[in-house]
FIVEX-266317 format. One line per 2 residues: number of its first residue (from 1); for each residue x, y, z of N, C-alpha, C. Coordinates in Angstrom, 2 decimals. Each point is the difference from the previous one (the first is absolute). Layout:
<pts>
NUM> X Y Z X Y Z X Y Z | ...
</pts>
This chain:
<pts>
1> 103.90 111.42 100.36 -0.90 0.95 0.63 -0.11 -0.36 1.47 | 0.07 1.00 0.85 -0.10 -0.22 1.44 -1.44 0.21 0.47
3> -0.25 -0.39 1.25 -1.33 0.20 0.57 -0.33 1.49 0.05 | 0.98 0.84 0.33 -0.23 1.44 0.05 -0.36 0.55 -1.38
5> 0.61 -0.53 -1.04 -0.32 0.44 -1.36 -1.41 -0.44 -0.40 | -0.39 -1.20 0.43 -1.37 -0.47 -0.26 -1.00 0.93 0.68
7> 0.26 0.33 1.27 -0.88 0.89 0.74 -0.10 1.35 -0.71 | 1.13 0.54 -0.42 0.01 1.30 -0.67 -0.81 -0.04 -1.31
9> 0.14 -1.07 -0.75 -0.74 -0.12 -1.26 -1.50 -0.07 0.25 | -0.41 -0.75 1.02 -1.43 -0.10 0.33 -0.52 1.35 0.48
11> 0.79 0.72 0.79 -0.40 1.32 0.48 -0.25 0.93 -1.19 | 0.91 -0.02 -0.97 -0.14 0.88 -1.16 -1.22 -0.35 -0.84
13> -0.32 -1.30 -0.11 -1.11 -0.43 -0.85 -1.36 0.14 0.68 | -0.04 -0.07 1.34 -1.29 0.01 0.69 -0.31 1.29 0.74
15> 1.03 0.73 0.38 -0.23 1.21 0.78 -0.21 -0.26 1.48 | 0.14 -1.26 0.43 -0.10 -0.33 1.41 1.24 0.49 0.73
17> -0.07 0.03 1.32 1.17 0.45 0.76 1.07 -1.08 0.00 | 1.23 0.44 0.11 1.13 -0.92 0.02 -0.10 -0.94 1.21
19> -0.45 0.54 1.13 -0.13 -0.80 1.22 -1.03 -1.12 -0.18 | -1.14 0.32 -0.60 -1.05 -1.01 -0.22 0.46 -1.08 -0.97
21> 0.65 0.41 -1.07 0.47 -0.97 -1.00 1.08 -0.89 0.59 | 0.94 0.59 0.76 1.07 -0.79 0.63 -0.59 -1.03 0.96
23> -0.99 0.39 0.78 -0.65 -0.92 0.94 -0.72 -1.12 -0.75 | -0.66 0.33 -1.10 -0.70 -1.00 -0.80 0.98 -1.01 -0.61
25> 1.09 0.50 -0.56 1.01 -0.88 -0.58 0.60 -0.90 1.09 | 0.31 0.58 1.16 0.55 -0.80 1.10 -0.97 -1.10 0.44
27> -1.28 0.33 0.10 -1.00 -0.99 0.42 -0.19 -1.08 -1.06 | 0.08 0.38 -1.28 -0.09 -0.97 -1.08 1.15 -1.00 0.07
29> 1.21 0.49 0.17 1.17 -0.87 0.09 -0.05 -0.86 1.27 | -0.50 0.57 1.09 -0.14 -0.75 1.25 -1.01 -1.14 -0.17
31> -1.09 0.26 -0.71 -1.01 -1.04 -0.24 0.59 -1.14 -0.82 | 0.79 0.32 -1.02 0.66 -1.04 -0.80 0.94 -0.81 0.89
33> 0.82 0.69 0.79 0.97 -0.68 0.87 -0.69 -0.92 1.00 | -1.05 0.48 0.63 -0.71 -0.80 1.00 -0.68 -1.21 -0.63
35> -0.54 0.17 -1.21 -0.64 -1.12 -0.70 1.03 -1.08 -0.31 | 1.18 0.39 -0.49 1.05 -0.97 -0.31 0.54 -0.64 1.28
37> 0.14 0.77 1.06 0.50 -0.54 1.27 -0.97 -1.05 0.56 | -1.29 0.14 -0.32 -1.00 -0.97 0.45 -0.03 -1.23 -0.91
39> 0.84 -0.01 -1.05 0.06 -1.15 -0.90 -1.07 -0.01 -1.08 | -0.70 1.11 -0.17 -1.06 0.10 -1.00 0.55 0.64 -1.26
41> -0.77 -0.10 -1.10 0.41 0.68 -1.22 -0.93 1.17 -0.27 | 0.49 0.94 -0.80 -0.73 1.22 -0.29 0.03 0.24 -1.50
43> -1.16 0.12 -0.61 -0.07 0.22 -1.45 -0.54 1.39 -0.27 | 0.74 0.75 -0.82 -0.45 1.31 -0.45 -0.19 -0.14 -1.50
45> -1.24 -0.09 -0.43 -0.30 -0.27 -1.41 0.60 1.08 -0.89 | 0.61 -0.44 -1.09 0.63 0.91 -0.93 1.40 0.41 0.41
47> 0.44 -0.42 1.18 1.34 0.35 0.49 0.82 -1.25 0.28 | -0.50 -0.87 0.89 0.71 -1.23 0.30 -0.45 -0.62 1.30
49> 0.69 -1.07 0.39 -0.34 -0.76 1.18 1.21 -0.14 0.90 | -0.19 0.32 1.28 1.02 -0.21 1.02 -0.33 -1.32 0.68
51> 1.00 -0.88 0.14 -0.20 -1.29 0.65 1.16 -0.31 0.93 | -0.18 -1.01 0.83 1.07 -0.51 0.84 0.28 -1.42 -0.47
53> 1.26 -0.27 -0.33 0.40 -1.34 -0.42 0.97 -0.57 1.01 | -0.02 -1.32 0.12 0.92 -0.68 0.90 1.21 -0.49 -0.79
55> 1.18 0.35 0.45 1.24 -0.50 -0.61 0.50 -1.17 0.83 | 0.34 -1.09 -0.67 0.48 -1.19 0.69 1.37 0.23 0.62
57> 0.29 -0.78 1.02 1.34 0.03 0.59 0.99 -0.55 -1.02 | 1.22 0.53 0.01 1.00 -0.45 -0.96 1.39 0.20 0.57
59> 0.97 -0.56 -0.71 1.40 0.21 0.37 0.59 1.00 -0.98 | 0.63 1.04 0.53 0.68 1.00 -0.83 1.49 -0.07 0.33
61> 0.79 0.80 -0.67 1.43 0.03 0.25 0.42 1.41 0.38 | 0.89 0.08 0.99 0.61 1.27 0.35 0.96 0.36 -1.13
63> -0.21 1.12 -0.68 0.85 0.31 -1.15 1.47 0.25 0.37 | 0.24 0.41 1.21 1.38 0.29 0.41 0.78 -1.29 0.30
65> -0.66 -0.93 0.72 0.71 -1.21 0.43 -0.39 -1.24 -0.78 | -1.16 0.03 -0.65 -0.48 -1.18 -0.71 -0.68 -1.02 0.89
67> -0.07 0.28 1.31 -0.64 -0.92 0.94 -1.51 -0.03 -0.23 | -0.63 -1.18 0.14 -1.45 -0.08 -0.11 -0.68 0.70 1.18
69> -1.10 0.69 -0.27 -0.74 0.73 1.01 -1.48 -0.36 -0.15 | -0.64 -0.48 1.07 -1.43 -0.30 -0.13 -0.84 1.27 -0.02
71> -0.95 0.06 -0.94 -0.94 1.11 -0.08 -1.36 -0.58 0.38 | -0.60 0.49 1.09 -1.27 -0.59 0.46 -1.17 0.36 -0.92
73> -1.08 -0.78 0.13 -1.23 0.30 -0.73 -0.51 1.36 0.47 | -0.55 0.77 -0.94 -0.52 1.31 0.38 -1.08 0.45 -0.98
75> -0.81 0.93 0.47 -1.02 0.60 -0.84 0.54 1.30 -0.59 | -0.29 0.24 -1.27 0.46 1.22 -0.66 -1.17 0.65 -0.75
77> -0.05 1.33 -0.01 -1.05 0.67 -0.78 0.38 0.00 -1.48 | -1.00 -0.18 -0.86 0.23 0.05 -1.45 -1.10 0.86 -0.62
79> 0.31 0.54 -1.18 -0.96 0.83 -0.72 -0.09 -0.50 -1.43 | -1.21 -0.27 -0.46 -0.22 -0.42 -1.37 -0.75 1.11 -0.72
81> 0.59 0.48 -1.08 -0.55 1.11 -0.76 -1.21 -0.47 -0.80 | -1.04 0.86 -0.08 -1.18 -0.35 -0.79 0.31 0.13 -1.49
83> -0.81 -0.68 -0.81 0.17 0.06 -1.45 -0.16 1.43 -0.50 | -0.96 0.73 0.56 -0.24 1.38 -0.43 1.23 0.87 0.22
85> 0.64 -0.13 1.17 1.18 0.80 0.30 1.17 -0.42 -0.89 | 0.16 -1.30 -0.22 1.06 -0.49 -0.90 -0.16 0.60 -1.39
87> -1.23 -0.03 -0.49 -0.27 0.53 -1.34 0.25 1.50 -0.08 | -0.38 0.74 1.06 0.21 1.44 0.02 1.49 0.33 -0.02
89> 0.79 -0.72 0.78 1.44 0.24 0.04 0.64 -0.38 -1.34 | -0.42 -1.11 -0.57 0.56 -0.44 -1.28 -0.33 0.99 -1.11
91> -1.19 0.58 0.02 -0.42 0.94 -1.04 0.78 1.31 0.07 | 0.46 0.36 1.19 0.71 1.27 0.14 1.49 -0.20 0.23
93> 0.51 -1.17 -0.38 1.39 -0.35 0.27 0.94 0.66 -1.01 | 0.78 1.02 0.40 0.92 0.64 -0.93 1.19 -0.87 -0.38
95> 0.31 -1.01 0.80 1.12 -0.89 -0.31 -0.28 -0.77 -1.28 | -1.23 -0.50 -0.15 -0.34 -0.74 -1.21 0.11 0.90 -1.22
97> -0.44 1.27 0.13 0.10 0.92 -1.11 1.45 0.31 -0.34 | 0.87 0.20 1.03 1.41 0.26 -0.23 0.68 -1.17 -0.67
99> -0.33 -1.22 0.42 0.59 -1.20 -0.59 -0.40 -0.14 -1.46 | -1.26 0.30 -0.31 -0.46 -0.09 -1.40 0.71 1.03 -0.85
101> 0.21 1.19 0.52 0.69 1.05 -0.75 1.45 -0.38 -0.23 | 0.61 -0.75 0.93 1.39 -0.40 -0.12 0.16 -1.28 -0.80
103> -1.11 -0.57 -0.45 0.06 -1.22 -0.79 0.15 -1.27 0.81 | -0.35 0.06 1.30 0.07 -1.18 0.87 -1.28 -0.79 -0.16
105> 0.14 -1.29 -0.28 -1.18 -0.85 -0.15 -0.42 -0.57 1.33 | -1.30 -0.04 0.25 -0.49 -0.61 1.23 -0.30 -1.46 -0.24
107> 0.03 -0.78 1.10 -0.19 -1.44 -0.10 -1.44 -0.37 -0.21
</pts>
């Protein structure tokens, strides 16, 4: 789903103008981005948590030449899904139903 599709769905459900919804979605995403850029975390209860984690410096390999390449330490954004969202997705997961119908056992 794209941002434009999200805006369209909200417009249909709320009756607000497309311009207002698009601006609201843009400001929401901007707030998340600015919070992460400041090194803070953001929790949306029932949805998940956005955080910034530090990745240590390491040595990698150039796949073409095999030469070692240093990768510097850096901060990366991460998202941890809430238990409620995990449960909702698991409950509506058609893959699990298809596997059960095909006789596939889950671990």
